C-alpha positions in Angstrom: -110.9 -62.5 168.0 -108.0 -60.8 166.4 -105.5 -58.5 168.2 -104.6 -55.2 166.6 -102.1 -52.5 167.2 -102.1 -48.8 167.6 -99.8 -46.5 165.6 -97.0 -44.7 167.5 -99.2 -41.7 168.2 -102.1 -43.9 169.4 -104.5 -42.4 166.8 -104.9 -45.2 164.3 -106.1 -48.8 164.8 -104.6 -51.5 162.6 -105.7 -55.2 162.3 -104.1 -58.0 160.2 -106.6 -59.6 157.9 -106.4 -61.9 154.9 -107.4 -61.1 151.4 -108.5 -64.2 149.5 -107.5 -64.0 145.9 -109.4 -65.8 143.2 -106.8 -68.5 143.1 -107.5 -69.0 146.9 -104.2 -67.7 148.0 -104.6 -65.8 151.3 -102.6 -62.6 151.4 -102.1 -61.2 154.9 -102.3 -57.4 155.0 -102.6 -54.7 157.7 -105.8 -52.8 157.5 -106.7 -49.5 159.1 -110.1 -49.3 161.0 -111.6 -46.1 159.6 -114.5 -44.9 161.8 -115.5 -42.4 159.1 -115.9 -45.1 156.5 -119.4 -46.6 156.6 -118.9 -49.6 154.2 -117.0 -52.9 154.6 -113.7 -52.5 152.9 -111.8 -50.1 150.6 -108.6 -51.0 148.6 -106.5 -49.4 146.0 -107.6 -50.4 142.4 -104.2 -51.8 141.5 -104.3 -54.1 144.6 -107.8 -55.2 143.7 -106.8 -56.1 140.2 -104.0 -58.3 141.4 -106.5 -60.2 143.6 -108.7 -60.9 140.6 -111.9 -59.9 142.4 -115.0 -59.4 140.2 -116.0 -55.8 139.5 -119.8 -55.3 140.0 -120.2 -51.6 139.3 -117.9 -49.0 137.6 -117.5 -45.3 138.7 -120.1 -45.2 141.5 -120.2 -41.7 142.9 -119.8 -41.5 146.7 -119.3 -38.8 149.3 -115.9 -38.8 151.1 -114.3 -36.6 153.7 -112.5 -34.9 150.8 -115.7 -34.4 148.7 -117.4 -36.4 146.0 -115.4 -39.2 144.4 -116.0 -42.2 142.1 -115.3 -45.8 143.1 -115.6 -49.2 141.5 -117.5 -51.8 143.5 -116.0 -55.3 143.7 -117.0 -58.5 145.5 -114.1 -59.8 147.6 -113.3 -62.5 150.1 -111.8 -61.5 153.4 -110.5 -63.7 156.1 -110.8 -62.5 159.7 -110.1 -64.6 162.7 -110.2 -67.8 160.6 -113.6 -67.0 159.1 -114.1 -66.1 155.5 -116.5 -63.3 154.5 -117.7 -62.2 151.0 -118.2 -58.4 151.2 -118.6 -55.5 148.8 -115.3 -53.7 148.3 -114.8 -50.1 147.1 -111.8 -49.7 144.8 -110.2 -46.4 143.9 -106.9 -45.0 142.8 -106.7 -42.5 145.6 -107.0 -45.1 148.4 -103.6 -45.2 150.1 -104.3 -47.8 152.9 -106.5 -50.8 153.1 -109.5 -49.6 155.1 -111.9 -51.6 157.3 -115.2 -49.8 157.6 -117.7 -49.4 160.4 -119.9 -52.2 159.0 -117.6 -54.7 160.6 -118.7 -53.4 164.0 -122.2 -54.7 163.3 -120.8 -58.2 163.3 -117.7 -57.9 165.5 -117.0 -56.4 168.9 -114.3 -53.8 169.1 -112.4 -53.4 172.4 -109.9 -50.5 172.8 -108.2 -50.0 176.1 -105.5 -47.4 175.7 -104.3 -47.7 179.2 -103.8 -51.5 179.0 -102.6 -51.4 175.4 -105.4 -53.8 174.4 -107.0 -53.6 170.9 -109.2 -56.5 169.7 -111.8 -57.1 167.1 -113.8 -60.3 167.6 
């Protein structure tokens, strides 16, 4: 189980995860749990290229809250709570934060208790 944090307004949920580069270096990053994002993970293209992850599909059209956009699909390794997962990752130039999508909630339990200040994913 990993502990997260809420932003100052209490509106955004952040968790520290590890991105596993092709050279096996683990890069700790803070990722935003985005309840409107239905896939696993989304990362800016520039960050993806520095990880050396394999691109599986170019310019795949997808619907977003801002309308239709094109993304590249990569396969990447993510470390959460000491476990490593290989997941499809959407890459795009307009992604400003690393996003964890709702698919994680099919394999992990999310606990949010605003009154107690508890936020866990495990």
